[in-house]
C-alpha angles and dihedrals in degrees: 000000000000093000097060090045092051092046090051090048092049091049091049092050091048091052091050092050091050092052092051092050094053114085117244115264116259111253126207095230116149115268117253089224119035118230115270115263127192113268109252113242115227115219118213112264102173112133126244132017095327092055095047091045090054091046094051090045092054092045094051092045090053089049090050092054090052094239099151094175095054093041089058089060089070095055136091117220089262094052091045090055091047092053092042091060104028112190105157098006136070122261114268091255129012136171089226093066106103101169147332142216131205103234100178142356116197132177108238093186139332094303107014132081137191115216117194111202132184112217116202117211132182093265107022148351128261131190123219131187114217119198107211131185144112118307147108121309123225089277093052097253113139112242132190089224128025135155099251096183145337135220144163111258 
């Protein structure tokens, strides 16, 4: 009678030891801290000259840093195509861009503006004309300000 009892006790101890050695199953409980997401960048949306001036300033500063992905957020599909195949304009971002100046900001009509910028490069200076106004961005979202197109003056 003692032998079956001891065998059962040994089997029970072995099962307990096996359970302790197996790692606990992963549960799908919510995380205490959510994963880090990029901070959304707010684009200026103030109306009028102050708003478009802020918008152009942020766009040109992003270009100066070389952040091609963020710079695309400022572009309409037309402007994106123009920067993708630059003929008479500079690439969207370039390591040779060392600075920029806003030369002129003129109202083209009630909601559109033309911003003339001077882009300083390592070896020369180039002027660009940015056409700014409300419209869809490259993803189709309607924006209060977007670069609708670009040209050399």
